[in-house]
Every structure is written in C-alpha cells, then in structure tokens.
C-alpha positions, 0 to 999 in steps of 0.5 A: 668286438673291440678286441677282435677289431684290434687283433684284425688290424694288427694281423693286417699290419703284420702281413703288409710289413712282410709283403713289403719286405719280401717284394723288395729286391736289389741288383748286385755283382761281385768278383774276387782275386784271391791269394796274390803273391810275390815270392823270390827264388834262391841262388845257393852254392854247393862246394864239394872236395872230391871224397868229402861232403858238400859245403853250402854257401848258406852255412846252415840254411839261412841266406841272409849272408849266403857266404860260408868261409868254412868249407874244406881245405883243398890242398895241404902240402907239406915237406915238399921239394922242388919239382913236386906237385899236388892237385885237388878236385872240387865240384861246384853246384848251383843248388838254388832255384834261380840261374846264376848269370855270373860265376867267378873265382878270387882270393883275398891274398897269398901269405908267405911265412916260415913253414910250421914244424921246420927248424931252418928257414930260407927267406924266399917268397913261396907265393912268388915261386909256387906255380898254380893252375885251375883246370875246368872239366866237363864231367863229374869224373874230372875228364873232358877238359873244358878250359884252363881257367889259370895256368900254363896250357901248351895243349888248348884248354888243358892246364899244365905247369909250363908257365912259371909266371902263373903263381899263387902270388900273381893270381892273388895280385890279379884276382884279389877281390870280387871286383877283379875276380877271375870269370868262369864261363857264362854263369851256372844254371840252377841245378848245374855243376862245374868241375875243377882241378887245382894244381900247385907245384914248386918248380925244379929251379927253386933254390935254397931260399925256399927251404922251410917256407910256406905259402897260404891262400884261399879260393873263393867261388862266387855266383850271382845274378 
C-alpha cells in the first residue's frame, strides 16, 4: 500500500510540473537588418596608342597607387630636319565605375640633349624650338575636331603649327606638374573615351644650332573626382 501511494504521489507531482511548464508563455518580437555594406567604386584610366595595346593606370590591377609610368611612347622622331613633323594618336578611357570630374594633362619637364647616334652637335635648345600641338577629337577614328588643347589654331578648335611660341618647352613651363596641369573639358565619365593627336614639328626657321640635338618630354594624363 505504501509503495502504491508513493508512486501515485510522484506521478501527480510530475503531471503538475508538466502542466505548469506547458501553460507558461511570454510575448516577444524581433527584427533583423542584414548585410549592411559600404563599398567604393573605381576610377581607372586606360591609355592606348593607335595600333597598340591598352595600358591601364593600375599597372596590374592593384589601385593603391593607380599610376602607371610605363605606357607606350607616343613619338620617337629621329633624323628630322627643319619643316618636318610627326603625329601620334592616343585614346584615353575611364574604365572604372565612377565618373571623373576632372581630366588633365601635364609633363614633368622637357630635357635638351645631344642626339644619340650623331657625331656632330649644335648648342640650340630643341625644347625651345620644337613646336607642339595637342588636338582633341570627337570620334574614335580621330575625326571631328572638338578642341585644340594646346598649339596654334587658325581654324577654330583645329590645331596647327602656325604659333611658333607653342613649343615643348613652353608647355613644360606652363604645365609642369599636376598643380598647374592643362585642363581637358569637364571630366571623363565612367566608360567614356577621349581621342587626341599629339603633333611635333621643327620649324623651317631652325638654324644650324639645332643640328644633332634632341628634346625629350613625357605626357601624363590624369583623371580624378
């Protein structure tokens, strides 16, 4: 009899405990805002000499510096004489995802030297004598004059060699760093391209002091926000 009573009491207590647990409830509410993110876009400049391959400012994909100094030489004119000229076409494109609000061109310097491979040399400054023009076009086949960025221009927006004061040296003096760079339009939108012809000429008035001499300069295109 005692055993039965004990078993009955234990069973009743177990049932009471289950009933108490089952009937206890609480109100709740919950929200979640997942995957919050802040990411950046890119501004990457592609530089392609006509007939060549694209040279990217990333220089291999890493944008920590995003400045590539090893793109193709545009002009390498040797053995020239007074009155002769040469041109090169180059396409610049913003291949990044962000619009560039500024588009600029500058050079670090113009350097005079004796021409390599020549035995005899004058003492004239080729930087001060060789004329320069920079023509912008509207089309990828380098037609449709948009602006004469630098140089003479008898016809509006169309560069020529009529202004003998527009030389490699004067460009380097006026636009020798990013601080005083030559502005080009109002920027370069994502995916947009700009087309340029660079022209150099030694004027017909060049005298013997220009014999066996050379002038060297770089062209640095720059875009930013």
